[in-house]
C-alpha positions as CSV (number, residue, x, y, z in Angstrom):
1,M,-56.6,-3.7,14.5
2,T,-57.2,-3.3,18.1
3,N,-61.1,-3.8,19.3
4,S,-62.9,-1.1,22.2
5,E,-65.8,-3.8,23.0
6,E,-63.7,-6.3,23.2
7,A,-61.2,-4.3,25.6
8,Y,-63.6,-3.6,27.9
9,S,-64.6,-7.7,28.1
10,S,-62.2,-8.3,31.0
11,V,-58.8,-7.7,32.9
12,W,-56.3,-11.2,33.0
13,S,-52.7,-11.3,34.0
14,A,-50.3,-14.5,33.8
15,I,-48.7,-15.7,36.5
16,G,-45.8,-17.9,37.7
17,W,-47.1,-21.2,39.0
18,D,-45.2,-23.8,41.2
19,G,-47.6,-26.2,40.0
20,E,-49.4,-26.6,44.1
21,K,-50.7,-24.2,45.5
22,S,-47.6,-21.3,44.9
23,L,-47.8,-18.0,42.7
24,S,-45.1,-15.6,41.7
25,S,-45.9,-12.2,43.3
26,A,-49.8,-12.6,43.0
27,G,-50.3,-9.6,45.2
28,F,-48.5,-7.5,42.7
29,H,-50.4,-9.1,40.0
30,F,-53.8,-8.9,41.7
31,N,-53.4,-5.6,42.9
32,R,-52.8,-4.2,39.3
33,M,-55.8,-6.4,38.3
34,R,-58.2,-4.8,40.8
35,R,-56.3,-1.0,39.7
36,H,-57.1,-1.9,35.3
37,S,-60.8,-3.2,36.0
38,R,-61.8,0.1,38.2
39,R,-60.0,2.2,35.6
40,L,-62.1,0.4,33.3
41,G,-65.4,0.6,35.6
42,M,-65.6,-3.6,35.8
43,R,-66.5,-4.9,38.7
44,F,-63.9,-6.3,40.7
45,P,-64.3,-9.6,43.6
46,E,-62.6,-8.4,46.6
47,D,-62.1,-12.1,47.5
48,L,-60.2,-12.2,44.3
49,S,-57.2,-13.6,46.8
50,E,-59.7,-17.0,48.0
51,Q,-60.9,-17.6,44.1
52,I,-58.1,-18.4,43.5
53,S,-56.1,-20.5,46.5
54,S,-60.0,-22.6,45.9
55,L,-58.8,-23.2,41.7
56,L,-55.4,-23.3,42.3
57,G,-56.1,-27.2,43.2
58,R,-59.2,-28.2,40.9
59,I,-56.6,-26.4,37.5
60,E,-55.6,-28.8,35.3
61,I,-51.6,-28.7,34.9
62,P,-50.2,-28.2,31.6
63,A,-48.0,-31.2,30.5
64,T,-44.3,-29.7,30.1
65,R,-42.7,-27.9,32.3
66,N,-40.0,-25.9,32.6
67,D,-36.9,-26.5,34.8
68,D,-34.6,-23.4,34.7
69,P,-34.2,-21.9,37.7
70,S,-34.4,-18.9,36.1
71,Q,-37.6,-19.2,35.2
72,D,-41.0,-20.6,37.3
73,P,-42.2,-24.6,36.0
74,Y,-45.6,-23.3,34.6
75,L,-47.8,-19.9,34.1
76,L,-51.7,-19.4,35.3
77,I,-53.8,-17.4,33.5
78,V,-55.8,-15.5,35.4
79,R,-59.3,-12.6,34.2
80,V,-61.6,-11.5,35.4
81,S,-64.2,-10.3,33.3
82,S,-66.4,-7.1,33.3
83,D,-69.4,-8.7,35.5
84,G,-67.0,-9.8,37.9
85,E,-66.8,-13.6,36.9
86,V,-62.9,-14.8,38.1
87,S,-61.4,-17.3,36.1
88,A,-57.8,-19.3,36.2
89,K,-55.8,-22.4,33.4
90,G,-53.0,-23.5,33.1
91,A,-50.4,-22.3,29.9
92,I,-46.8,-24.4,29.3
93,N,-43.9,-21.4,30.4
94,R,-41.9,-21.8,27.1
95,K,-38.2,-22.0,27.8
96,W,-35.9,-18.6,26.6
97,P,-32.2,-18.7,26.3
98,M,-30.3,-16.8,28.4
99,K,-28.1,-15.4,25.0
100,P,-28.4,-12.0,24.0
101,L,-32.4,-11.8,22.6
102,S,-32.6,-10.1,19.3
103,G,-36.0,-7.5,18.6
104,I,-37.4,-6.2,15.4
105,S,-39.3,-2.9,16.0
106,L,-42.1,-2.2,15.5
107,K,-45.5,-0.2,15.1
108,A,-47.5,-0.9,18.8
109,P,-51.6,-1.0,18.8
110,T,-53.2,1.7,20.4
111,W,-56.2,2.0,22.0
112,D,-58.1,5.2,23.3
113,G,-58.9,6.5,26.7
114,D,-58.7,4.7,29.8
115,I,-57.5,1.6,28.3
116,R,-54.0,1.7,27.1
117,G,-52.1,1.0,29.0
118,T,-53.9,-2.1,30.6
119,K,-53.3,-5.5,30.8
120,H,-57.7,-5.6,29.1
121,G,-59.8,-8.7,26.5
122,D,-57.9,-7.6,23.9
123,Y,-54.9,-8.8,23.6
124,Q,-54.5,-10.0,19.9
125,P,-53.2,-7.2,18.9
126,Y,-50.0,-7.7,21.4
127,R,-50.2,-11.4,20.6
128,D,-49.8,-11.0,16.2
129,A,-47.1,-9.0,17.2
130,R,-45.3,-12.2,18.7
131,D,-46.5,-14.6,15.2
132,V,-44.6,-11.1,13.2
133,A,-40.9,-11.2,15.8
134,E,-40.8,-15.3,15.5
135,N,-41.8,-15.0,11.8
136,N,-39.3,-12.4,10.4
137,G,-36.2,-15.4,13.0
138,A,-36.2,-12.2,15.7
139,D,-36.8,-13.9,19.2
140,I,-39.2,-10.3,20.6
141,G,-41.2,-7.4,19.2
142,L,-40.7,-4.1,20.1
143,L,-43.3,-2.0,20.2
144,F,-43.4,1.6,18.9
145,E,-45.2,4.6,18.8
146,D,-43.6,8.4,17.1
147,G,-40.3,7.2,17.4
148,C,-40.2,5.5,21.3
149,L,-40.4,2.2,22.4
150,I,-43.2,1.7,24.3
151,D,-43.6,-2.3,25.4
152,G,-42.8,-5.5,24.5
153,D,-45.4,-7.7,22.6
154,R,-44.7,-10.0,26.5
155,C,-42.3,-8.5,28.3
156,A,-40.9,-5.1,29.6
157,P,-37.8,-3.4,28.4
158,L,-35.7,-1.4,30.3
159,L,-32.3,0.5,29.1
160,L,-29.3,1.8,31.3
161,D,-28.6,5.2,29.9
162,S,-24.9,6.5,29.8
163,D,-25.8,8.4,32.8
164,G,-25.6,5.3,35.4
165,V,-29.4,5.9,35.3
166,A,-32.2,3.1,34.3
167,Y,-35.0,3.8,32.0
168,H,-38.9,2.2,30.8
169,P,-41.5,3.5,29.2
170,P,-43.9,5.4,31.2
171,H,-47.2,3.7,31.5
172,S,-48.3,7.5,30.8
173,D,-47.4,6.9,27.4
174,G,-48.7,3.3,27.3
175,A,-46.6,1.2,28.7
176,L,-48.2,-1.8,30.8
177,D,-47.4,-0.7,34.2
178,S,-45.3,-4.1,34.5
179,V,-45.0,-6.5,37.8
180,S,-41.9,-7.7,37.3
181,L,-40.4,-4.5,36.6
182,Q,-42.0,-4.1,40.2
183,V,-40.3,-7.2,42.1
184,I,-36.4,-5.4,40.7
185,S,-36.5,-2.0,41.1
186,P,-36.7,-2.0,44.6
187,Y,-33.2,-4.1,44.7
188,L,-31.6,-1.6,41.7
189,E,-32.4,1.1,43.6
190,K,-30.7,-0.4,46.5
191,S,-27.9,-2.0,44.3
192,G,-26.8,2.4,43.4
193,I,-28.7,1.9,39.9
194,P,-31.8,4.5,39.6
195,V,-35.4,3.4,38.1
196,R,-36.6,6.1,36.1
197,Q,-39.2,6.8,33.9
198,A,-38.1,8.7,30.4
199,K,-39.2,8.4,26.5
200,L,-37.0,5.8,25.4
201,T,-36.3,7.3,21.7
202,L,-34.3,5.2,18.8
203,G,-31.0,7.6,20.1
204,M,-30.9,7.1,23.8
205,I,-31.7,2.8,22.8
206,E,-28.3,2.8,20.3
207,R,-26.1,5.0,23.2
208,S,-27.5,2.3,26.0
209,S,-24.6,0.6,28.2
210,E,-27.1,-2.4,28.3
211,M,-30.5,-3.3,27.9
212,I,-32.7,-6.3,29.2
213,V,-36.4,-7.2,29.0
214,C,-38.2,-9.1,31.5
215,G,-41.4,-10.6,32.2
216,S,-43.4,-12.9,34.1
217,G,-43.0,-15.4,31.7
218,M,-39.6,-15.7,30.3
219,G,-38.0,-13.4,33.8
220,I,-34.6,-11.3,32.6
221,R,-33.3,-11.8,30.1
222,P,-30.2,-9.6,27.9
223,L,-30.9,-8.4,24.7
224,G,-28.4,-8.6,21.9
225,T,-30.1,-6.3,19.4
226,I,-32.9,-5.1,17.6
227,D,-33.3,-5.3,14.0
228,G,-30.2,-6.9,13.7
229,R,-28.2,-3.2,15.3
230,K,-26.4,-4.2,18.5
231,I,-27.4,-2.3,21.5
232,G,-24.5,-2.1,24.3
233,K,-22.6,-5.1,26.1
234,P,-25.4,-7.5,27.3
235,N,-25.1,-9.5,30.9
236,G,-23.9,-6.1,32.3
237,P,-24.8,-4.5,35.7
238,L,-27.9,-3.9,34.4
239,F,-29.0,-7.3,33.6
240,L,-26.7,-9.2,36.7
241,L,-28.7,-7.6,39.7
242,S,-32.0,-7.3,37.8
243,R,-31.8,-11.5,37.4
244,E,-30.2,-11.5,41.4
245,A,-33.5,-9.9,41.8
246,W,-35.9,-11.7,40.0
247,S,-34.4,-15.0,42.2
248,K,-35.2,-12.6,45.6
249,R,-39.2,-11.7,43.9
250,V,-41.8,-13.4,46.8
251,I,-43.4,-17.4,45.9
252,S,-46.0,-18.3,47.9
253,S,-49.6,-19.9,48.6
254,D,-50.2,-16.7,50.4
255,F,-52.1,-13.7,49.2
256,S,-53.0,-11.8,52.0
257,E,-50.5,-9.1,50.9
258,F,-53.1,-8.6,47.9
259,D,-55.2,-7.8,50.9
């Protein structure tokens, strides 16, 4: 069950972290947090980048380092409360296999009005979806509403249709405005794959050439099946170009792009 009161308590983001002073695509994350906080009527500190820079030298580094070169070593969970207070903590970035992932279709959680599509304080339903997926032997939960794919439990879906266009769910339908998609989309466009928003129906998914999921923690991963049904041909051009784009993401201790 969703909790609207808890949703308005904070906005947050999970950002790739090297364990020292550098973050991956920090400007995209900070800008999204600012957009979401304003949408939810929260106070937002305009000196967020300075506060995070100051905190980075004092945050405990998680015990386990991810040494997969396609992922960041750790995650930094940055949160801004409704009254503008900033907090950050390190988190383990689990290692994902490069084999095509398996997904399971689940009912998407719903929130009212401005809460939809924001990374807010009531994210427990997404964690519950992750647990349901893993308890059923799947790698990820894919969240559907009215027959359309809205989001992943910790990732954004992107499919390559038979028309050569890559499609992802619209933010207006409740999908999170994914930082990972922001990172890879310009490179895909330059490489000849237009990236557009569309309602991802089951029919569209079943006829797709291939499908990937992407997230700040997992990076870029091919999707092989949904509910046991094969989806396109994994490890095709969409995956290869997206992985190349991801390798070019900005990893820096300079967060001035946010300002």
